[in-house]
PDB file with SEQRES, HELIX, SHEET and CRYST1 records, atoms N, CA, C and O in Angstrom:
SEQRES   1 A   57  MET SER ILE VAL TYR ASP VAL GLU LEU SER VAL LYS TYR          
SEQRES   2 A   57  MET ASP VAL ILE ALA GLN GLY TRP ILE MET ALA LYS HIS          
SEQRES   3 A   57  ALA THR LEU LEU PHE GLY ILE GLU TRP ASN LEU LEU TRP          
SEQRES   4 A   57  GLU SER PRO LEU ASP ASP VAL ARG THR SER LEU ASN ILE          
SEQRES   5 A   57  ILE LEU PRO THR SER                                          
HELIX    1 AA1 VAL A    7  HIS A   26  1                                  20    
HELIX    2 AA2 TRP A   35  LEU A   37  5                                   3    
HELIX    3 AA3 LEU A   43  SER A   49  1                                   7    
CRYST1    1.000    1.000    1.000  90.00  90.00  90.00 P 1           1          
ATOM      1  N   MET A   1      -3.418 -13.110  18.681  1.00  0.00           N  
ATOM      2  CA  MET A   1      -3.817 -11.788  19.132  1.00  0.00           C  
ATOM      3  C   MET A   1      -3.401 -11.633  20.587  1.00  0.00           C  
ATOM      4  O   MET A   1      -3.474 -12.571  21.382  1.00  0.00           O  
ATOM      5  N   SER A   2      -2.971 -10.446  20.903  1.00  0.00           N  
ATOM      6  CA  SER A   2      -2.512 -10.165  22.260  1.00  0.00           C  
ATOM      7  C   SER A   2      -3.581  -9.383  23.013  1.00  0.00           C  
ATOM      8  O   SER A   2      -4.212  -8.468  22.482  1.00  0.00           O  
ATOM      9  N   ILE A   3      -3.757  -9.770  24.245  1.00  0.00           N  
ATOM     10  CA  ILE A   3      -4.723  -9.066  25.092  1.00  0.00           C  
ATOM     11  C   ILE A   3      -3.939  -8.192  26.045  1.00  0.00           C  
ATOM     12  O   ILE A   3      -2.997  -8.651  26.690  1.00  0.00           O  
ATOM     13  N   VAL A   4      -4.328  -6.937  26.133  1.00  0.00           N  
ATOM     14  CA  VAL A   4      -3.669  -6.001  27.029  1.00  0.00           C  
ATOM     15  C   VAL A   4      -4.541  -5.832  28.254  1.00  0.00           C  
ATOM     16  O   VAL A   4      -5.680  -5.373  28.163  1.00  0.00           O  
ATOM     17  N   TYR A   5      -3.993  -6.209  29.413  1.00  0.00           N  
ATOM     18  CA  TYR A   5      -4.755  -6.109  30.647  1.00  0.00           C  
ATOM     19  C   TYR A   5      -4.602  -4.729  31.284  1.00  0.00           C  
ATOM     20  O   TYR A   5      -5.464  -4.300  32.052  1.00  0.00           O  
ATOM     21  N   ASP A   6      -3.516  -4.039  30.969  1.00  0.00           N  
ATOM     22  CA  ASP A   6      -3.283  -2.706  31.499  1.00  0.00           C  
ATOM     23  C   ASP A   6      -3.716  -1.686  30.442  1.00  0.00           C  
ATOM     24  O   ASP A   6      -3.064  -1.539  29.409  1.00  0.00           O  
ATOM     25  N   VAL A   7      -4.804  -0.995  30.706  1.00  0.00           N  
ATOM     26  CA  VAL A   7      -5.372  -0.068  29.728  1.00  0.00           C  
ATOM     27  C   VAL A   7      -4.377   1.014  29.343  1.00  0.00           C  
ATOM     28  O   VAL A   7      -4.361   1.458  28.195  1.00  0.00           O  
ATOM     29  N   GLU A   8      -3.552   1.442  30.280  1.00  0.00           N  
ATOM     30  CA  GLU A   8      -2.570   2.488  29.973  1.00  0.00           C  
ATOM     31  C   GLU A   8      -1.554   2.015  28.936  1.00  0.00           C  
ATOM     32  O   GLU A   8      -1.067   2.819  28.140  1.00  0.00           O  
ATOM     33  N   LEU A   9      -1.232   0.738  28.933  1.00  0.00           N  
ATOM     34  CA  LEU A   9      -0.304   0.199  27.938  1.00  0.00           C  
ATOM     35  C   LEU A   9      -0.952   0.042  26.567  1.00  0.00           C  
ATOM     36  O   LEU A   9      -0.252   0.050  25.554  1.00  0.00           O  
ATOM     37  N   SER A  10      -2.260  -0.098  26.517  1.00  0.00           N  
ATOM     38  CA  SER A  10      -2.927  -0.302  25.235  1.00  0.00           C  
ATOM     39  C   SER A  10      -2.734   0.899  24.310  1.00  0.00           C  
ATOM     40  O   SER A  10      -2.627   0.725  23.096  1.00  0.00           O  
ATOM     41  N   VAL A  11      -2.688   2.089  24.850  1.00  0.00           N  
ATOM     42  CA  VAL A  11      -2.453   3.285  24.031  1.00  0.00           C  
ATOM     43  C   VAL A  11      -1.061   3.220  23.421  1.00  0.00           C  
ATOM     44  O   VAL A  11      -0.882   3.515  22.240  1.00  0.00           O  
ATOM     45  N   LYS A  12      -0.087   2.838  24.216  1.00  0.00           N  
ATOM     46  CA  LYS A  12       1.284   2.720  23.721  1.00  0.00           C  
ATOM     47  C   LYS A  12       1.376   1.669  22.619  1.00  0.00           C  
ATOM     48  O   LYS A  12       2.011   1.900  21.589  1.00  0.00           O  
ATOM     49  N   TYR A  13       0.741   0.511  22.833  1.00  0.00           N  
ATOM     50  CA  TYR A  13       0.737  -0.540  21.820  1.00  0.00           C  
ATOM     51  C   TYR A  13       0.079  -0.064  20.524  1.00  0.00           C  
ATOM     52  O   TYR A  13       0.602  -0.316  19.439  1.00  0.00           O  
ATOM     53  N   MET A  14      -1.032   0.603  20.624  1.00  0.00           N  
ATOM     54  CA  MET A  14      -1.732   1.066  19.419  1.00  0.00           C  
ATOM     55  C   MET A  14      -0.914   2.115  18.676  1.00  0.00           C  
ATOM     56  O   MET A  14      -0.924   2.147  17.446  1.00  0.00           O  
ATOM     57  N   ASP A  15      -0.207   2.972  19.402  1.00  0.00           N  
ATOM     58  CA  ASP A  15       0.654   3.964  18.755  1.00  0.00           C  
ATOM     59  C   ASP A  15       1.756   3.285  17.951  1.00  0.00           C  
ATOM     60  O   ASP A  15       2.056   3.697  16.830  1.00  0.00           O  
ATOM     61  N   VAL A  16       2.356   2.248  18.519  1.00  0.00           N  
ATOM     62  CA  VAL A  16       3.432   1.528  17.832  1.00  0.00           C  
ATOM     63  C   VAL A  16       2.888   0.760  16.622  1.00  0.00           C  
ATOM     64  O   VAL A  16       3.524   0.731  15.568  1.00  0.00           O  
ATOM     65  N   ILE A  17       1.734   0.152  16.769  1.00  0.00           N  
ATOM     66  CA  ILE A  17       1.109  -0.566  15.656  1.00  0.00           C  
ATOM     67  C   ILE A  17       0.782   0.402  14.521  1.00  0.00           C  
ATOM     68  O   ILE A  17       1.028   0.099  13.354  1.00  0.00           O  
ATOM     69  N   ALA A  18       0.234   1.553  14.858  1.00  0.00           N  
ATOM     70  CA  ALA A  18      -0.103   2.563  13.842  1.00  0.00           C  
ATOM     71  C   ALA A  18       1.159   3.066  13.136  1.00  0.00           C  
ATOM     72  O   ALA A  18       1.165   3.249  11.919  1.00  0.00           O  
ATOM     73  N   GLN A  19       2.211   3.286  13.900  1.00  0.00           N  
ATOM     74  CA  GLN A  19       3.468   3.750  13.315  1.00  0.00           C  
ATOM     75  C   GLN A  19       4.022   2.703  12.347  1.00  0.00           C  
ATOM     76  O   GLN A  19       4.482   3.048  11.259  1.00  0.00           O  
ATOM     77  N   GLY A  20       3.980   1.437  12.734  1.00  0.00           N  
ATOM     78  CA  GLY A  20       4.431   0.361  11.851  1.00  0.00           C  
ATOM     79  C   GLY A  20       3.597   0.273  10.594  1.00  0.00           C  
ATOM     80  O   GLY A  20       4.130   0.037   9.510  1.00  0.00           O  
ATOM     81  N   TRP A  21       2.302   0.458  10.723  1.00  0.00           N  
ATOM     82  CA  TRP A  21       1.406   0.423   9.561  1.00  0.00           C  
ATOM     83  C   TRP A  21       1.773   1.526   8.567  1.00  0.00           C  
ATOM     84  O   TRP A  21       1.837   1.287   7.361  1.00  0.00           O  
ATOM     85  N   ILE A  22       2.010   2.727   9.077  1.00  0.00           N  
ATOM     86  CA  ILE A  22       2.369   3.854   8.212  1.00  0.00           C  
ATOM     87  C   ILE A  22       3.714   3.609   7.537  1.00  0.00           C  
ATOM     88  O   ILE A  22       3.874   3.885   6.348  1.00  0.00           O  
ATOM     89  N   MET A  23       4.682   3.089   8.296  1.00  0.00           N  
ATOM     90  CA  MET A  23       5.988   2.786   7.714  1.00  0.00           C  
ATOM     91  C   MET A  23       5.851   1.769   6.581  1.00  0.00           C  
ATOM     92  O   MET A  23       6.477   1.915   5.531  1.00  0.00           O  
ATOM     93  N   ALA A  24       5.042   0.751   6.794  1.00  0.00           N  
ATOM     94  CA  ALA A  24       4.853  -0.291   5.780  1.00  0.00           C  
ATOM     95  C   ALA A  24       4.153   0.246   4.533  1.00  0.00           C  
ATOM     96  O   ALA A  24       4.454  -0.180   3.418  1.00  0.00           O  
ATOM     97  N   LYS A  25       3.228   1.173   4.717  1.00  0.00           N  
ATOM     98  CA  LYS A  25       2.515   1.751   3.571  1.00  0.00           C  
ATOM     99  C   LYS A  25       3.459   2.538   2.666  1.00  0.00           C  
ATOM    100  O   LYS A  25       3.245   2.597   1.455  1.00  0.00           O  
ATOM    101  N   HIS A  26       4.504   3.144   3.240  1.00  0.00           N  
ATOM    102  CA  HIS A  26       5.446   3.964   2.468  1.00  0.00           C  
ATOM    103  C   HIS A  26       6.586   3.153   1.864  1.00  0.00           C  
ATOM    104  O   HIS A  26       7.202   3.575   0.885  1.00  0.00           O  
ATOM    105  N   ALA A  27       6.864   1.998   2.441  1.00  0.00           N  
ATOM    106  CA  ALA A  27       7.995   1.189   1.983  1.00  0.00           C  
ATOM    107  C   ALA A  27       7.642   0.438   0.701  1.00  0.00           C  
ATOM    108  O   ALA A  27       6.475   0.197   0.393  1.00  0.00           O  
ATOM    109  N   THR A  28       8.681   0.085  -0.022  1.00  0.00           N  
ATOM    110  CA  THR A  28       8.528  -0.758  -1.209  1.00  0.00           C  
ATOM    111  C   THR A  28       8.118  -2.157  -0.766  1.00  0.00           C  
ATOM    112  O   THR A  28       8.550  -2.631   0.286  1.00  0.00           O  
ATOM    113  N   LEU A  29       7.300  -2.805  -1.554  1.00  0.00           N  
ATOM    114  CA  LEU A  29       6.892  -4.175  -1.257  1.00  0.00           C  
ATOM    115  C   LEU A  29       8.145  -5.066  -1.202  1.00  0.00           C  
ATOM    116  O   LEU A  29       8.951  -5.054  -2.133  1.00  0.00           O  
ATOM    117  N   LEU A  30       8.306  -5.822  -0.137  1.00  0.00           N  
ATOM    118  CA  LEU A  30       9.537  -6.579   0.077  1.00  0.00           C  
ATOM    119  C   LEU A  30       9.510  -7.992  -0.491  1.00  0.00           C  
ATOM    120  O   LEU A  30      10.518  -8.695  -0.430  1.00  0.00           O  
ATOM    121  N   PHE A  31       8.384  -8.419  -1.038  1.00  0.00           N  
ATOM    122  CA  PHE A  31       8.308  -9.735  -1.656  1.00  0.00           C  
ATOM    123  C   PHE A  31       8.980  -9.708  -3.018  1.00  0.00           C  
ATOM    124  O   PHE A  31       8.839  -8.743  -3.768  1.00  0.00           O  
ATOM    125  N   GLY A  32       9.693 -10.745  -3.326  1.00  0.00           N  
ATOM    126  CA  GLY A  32      10.307 -10.860  -4.642  1.00  0.00           C  
ATOM    127  C   GLY A  32      11.652 -10.188  -4.783  1.00  0.00           C  
ATOM    128  O   GLY A  32      12.231 -10.192  -5.869  1.00  0.00           O  
ATOM    129  N   ILE A  33      12.161  -9.613  -3.717  1.00  0.00           N  
ATOM    130  CA  ILE A  33      13.474  -8.969  -3.785  1.00  0.00           C  
ATOM    131  C   ILE A  33      14.553 -10.040  -3.700  1.00  0.00           C  
ATOM    132  O   ILE A  33      14.464 -10.957  -2.883  1.00  0.00           O  
ATOM    133  N   GLU A  34      15.549  -9.924  -4.528  1.00  0.00           N  
ATOM    134  CA  GLU A  34      16.657 -10.883  -4.505  1.00  0.00           C  
ATOM    135  C   GLU A  34      17.657 -10.444  -3.428  1.00  0.00           C  
ATOM    136  O   GLU A  34      18.647  -9.767  -3.706  1.00  0.00           O  
ATOM    137  N   TRP A  35      17.363 -10.850  -2.199  1.00  0.00           N  
ATOM    138  CA  TRP A  35      18.156 -10.427  -1.046  1.00  0.00           C  
ATOM    139  C   TRP A  35      19.614 -10.864  -1.166  1.00  0.00           C  
ATOM    140  O   TRP A  35      20.506 -10.172  -0.675  1.00  0.00           O  
ATOM    141  N   ASN A  36      19.863 -11.991  -1.806  1.00  0.00           N  
ATOM    142  CA  ASN A  36      21.239 -12.477  -1.930  1.00  0.00           C  
ATOM    143  C   ASN A  36      22.119 -11.517  -2.724  1.00  0.00           C  
ATOM    144  O   ASN A  36      23.343 -11.567  -2.609  1.00  0.00           O  
ATOM    145  N   LEU A  37      21.517 -10.651  -3.520  1.00  0.00           N  
ATOM    146  CA  LEU A  37      22.289  -9.661  -4.279  1.00  0.00           C  
ATOM    147  C   LEU A  37      22.601  -8.419  -3.454  1.00  0.00           C  
ATOM    148  O   LEU A  37      23.380  -7.568  -3.883  1.00  0.00           O  
ATOM    149  N   LEU A  38      22.012  -8.311  -2.298  1.00  0.00           N  
ATOM    150  CA  LEU A  38      22.164  -7.101  -1.483  1.00  0.00           C  
ATOM    151  C   LEU A  38      23.071  -7.284  -0.277  1.00  0.00           C  
ATOM    152  O   LEU A  38      23.294  -6.327   0.464  1.00  0.00           O  
ATOM    153  N   TRP A  39      23.603  -8.486  -0.056  1.00  0.00           N  
ATOM    154  CA  TRP A  39      24.411  -8.742   1.138  1.00  0.00           C  
ATOM    155  C   TRP A  39      25.596  -7.795   1.261  1.00  0.00           C  
ATOM    156  O   TRP A  39      25.944  -7.391   2.371  1.00  0.00           O  
ATOM    157  N   GLU A  40      26.208  -7.442   0.171  1.00  0.00           N  
ATOM    158  CA  GLU A  40      27.398  -6.587   0.206  1.00  0.00           C  
ATOM    159  C   GLU A  40      27.065  -5.101   0.272  1.00  0.00           C  
ATOM    160  O   GLU A  40      27.958  -4.279   0.479  1.00  0.00           O  
ATOM    161  N   SER A  41      25.804  -4.748   0.101  1.00  0.00           N  
ATOM    162  CA  SER A  41      25.397  -3.343   0.124  1.00  0.00           C  
ATOM    163  C   SER A  41      25.249  -2.850   1.557  1.00  0.00           C  
ATOM    164  O   SER A  41      24.780  -3.585   2.425  1.00  0.00           O  
ATOM    165  N   PRO A  42      25.652  -1.601   1.805  1.00  0.00           N  
ATOM    166  CA  PRO A  42      25.437  -1.039   3.141  1.00  0.00           C  
ATOM    167  C   PRO A  42      23.944  -1.007   3.477  1.00  0.00           C  
ATOM    168  O   PRO A  42      23.111  -0.708   2.622  1.00  0.00           O  
ATOM    169  N   LEU A  43      23.623  -1.315   4.719  1.00  0.00           N  
ATOM    170  CA  LEU A  43      22.227  -1.393   5.144  1.00  0.00           C  
ATOM    171  C   LEU A  43      21.486  -0.076   4.908  1.00  0.00           C  
ATOM    172  O   LEU A  43      20.322  -0.084   4.506  1.00  0.00           O  
ATOM    173  N   ASP A  44      22.148   1.046   5.153  1.00  0.00           N  
ATOM    174  CA  ASP A  44      21.491   2.335   4.922  1.00  0.00           C  
ATOM    175  C   ASP A  44      21.108   2.509   3.451  1.00  0.00           C  
ATOM    176  O   ASP A  44      20.053   3.068   3.148  1.00  0.00           O  
ATOM    177  N   ASP A  45      21.957   2.036   2.541  1.00  0.00           N  
ATOM    178  CA  ASP A  45      21.644   2.119   1.111  1.00  0.00           C  
ATOM    179  C   ASP A  45      20.445   1.241   0.749  1.00  0.00           C  
ATOM    180  O   ASP A  45      19.592   1.641  -0.044  1.00  0.00           O  
ATOM    181  N   VAL A  46      20.389   0.048   1.333  1.00  0.00           N  
ATOM    182  CA  VAL A  46      19.266  -0.859   1.067  1.00  0.00           C  
ATOM    183  C   VAL A  46      17.975  -0.237   1.601  1.00  0.00           C  
ATOM    184  O   VAL A  46      16.952  -0.242   0.915  1.00  0.00           O  
ATOM    185  N   ARG A  47      18.021   0.291   2.812  1.00  0.00           N  
ATOM    186  CA  ARG A  47      16.829   0.936   3.374  1.00  0.00           C  
ATOM    187  C   ARG A  47      16.363   2.102   2.501  1.00  0.00           C  
ATOM    188  O   ARG A  47      15.169   2.256   2.246  1.00  0.00           O  
ATOM    189  N   THR A  48      17.301   2.910   2.053  1.00  0.00           N  
ATOM    190  CA  THR A  48      16.946   4.045   1.203  1.00  0.00           C  
ATOM    191  C   THR A  48      16.321   3.589  -0.102  1.00  0.00           C  
ATOM    192  O   THR A  48      15.313   4.144  -0.540  1.00  0.00           O  
ATOM    193  N   SER A  49      16.915   2.577  -0.728  1.00  0.00           N  
ATOM    194  CA  SER A  49      16.391   2.108  -2.017  1.00  0.00           C  
ATOM    195  C   SER A  49      14.999   1.496  -1.887  1.00  0.00           C  
ATOM    196  O   SER A  49      14.226   1.501  -2.845  1.00  0.00           O  
ATOM    197  N   LEU A  50      14.678   0.969  -0.703  1.00  0.00           N  
ATOM    198  CA  LEU A  50      13.366   0.351  -0.480  1.00  0.00           C  
ATOM    199  C   LEU A  50      12.394   1.289   0.241  1.00  0.00           C  
ATOM    200  O   LEU A  50      11.278   0.898   0.584  1.00  0.00           O  
ATOM    201  N   ASN A  51      12.825   2.508   0.462  1.00  0.00           N  
ATOM    202  CA  ASN A  51      12.025   3.525   1.134  1.00  0.00           C  
ATOM    203  C   ASN A  51      11.598   3.066   2.542  1.00  0.00           C  
ATOM    204  O   ASN A  51      10.459   3.266   2.964  1.00  0.00           O  
ATOM    205  N   ILE A  52      12.542   2.454   3.238  1.00  0.00           N  
ATOM    206  CA  ILE A  52      12.303   2.032   4.617  1.00  0.00           C  
ATOM    207  C   ILE A  52      12.833   3.126   5.530  1.00  0.00           C  
ATOM    208  O   ILE A  52      14.043   3.327   5.630  1.00  0.00           O  
ATOM    209  N   ILE A  53      11.947   3.816   6.177  1.00  0.00           N  
ATOM    210  CA  ILE A  53      12.317   4.932   7.039  1.00  0.00           C  
ATOM    211  C   ILE A  53      12.115   4.488   8.487  1.00  0.00           C  
ATOM    212  O   ILE A  53      11.014   4.118   8.895  1.00  0.00           O  
ATOM    213  N   LEU A  54      13.204   4.532   9.250  1.00  0.00           N  
ATOM    214  CA  LEU A  54      13.145   4.122  10.637  1.00  0.00           C  
ATOM    215  C   LEU A  54      12.446   5.192  11.487  1.00  0.00           C  
ATOM    216  O   LEU A  54      12.532   6.384  11.189  1.00  0.00           O  
ATOM    217  N   PRO A  55      11.769   4.761  12.526  1.00  0.00           N  
ATOM    218  CA  PRO A  55      11.123   5.758  13.406  1.00  0.00           C  
ATOM    219  C   PRO A  55      12.171   6.610  14.102  1.00  0.00           C  
ATOM    220  O   PRO A  55      13.285   6.155  14.359  1.00  0.00           O  
ATOM    221  N   THR A  56      11.806   7.836  14.401  1.00  0.00           N  
ATOM    222  CA  THR A  56      12.746   8.760  15.027  1.00  0.00           C  
ATOM    223  C   THR A  56      12.842   8.554  16.526  1.00  0.00           C  
ATOM    224  O   THR A  56      13.834   8.947  17.140  1.00  0.00           O  
ATOM    225  N   SER A  57      11.833   7.947  17.125  1.00  0.00           N  
ATOM    226  CA  SER A  57      11.914   7.729  18.569  1.00  0.00           C  
ATOM    227  C   SER A  57      11.342   6.376  18.942  1.00  0.00           C  
ATOM    228  O   SER A  57      11.325   6.016  20.119  1.00  0.00           O  
TER     229      SER A  57                                                      
END                                                                             
């Protein structure tokens, strides 16, 4: 666990953590995927197929 000594930074950290949580809730579960079959696929196609949406900012 990380301790934030600067209170102003804690808001930024929590925003990023919340954004990651939401992204993970929407994405396909990544366990059990045969990654070795996807090496030749374009990364954007893999992200789309797994519903991995990158943050806009």
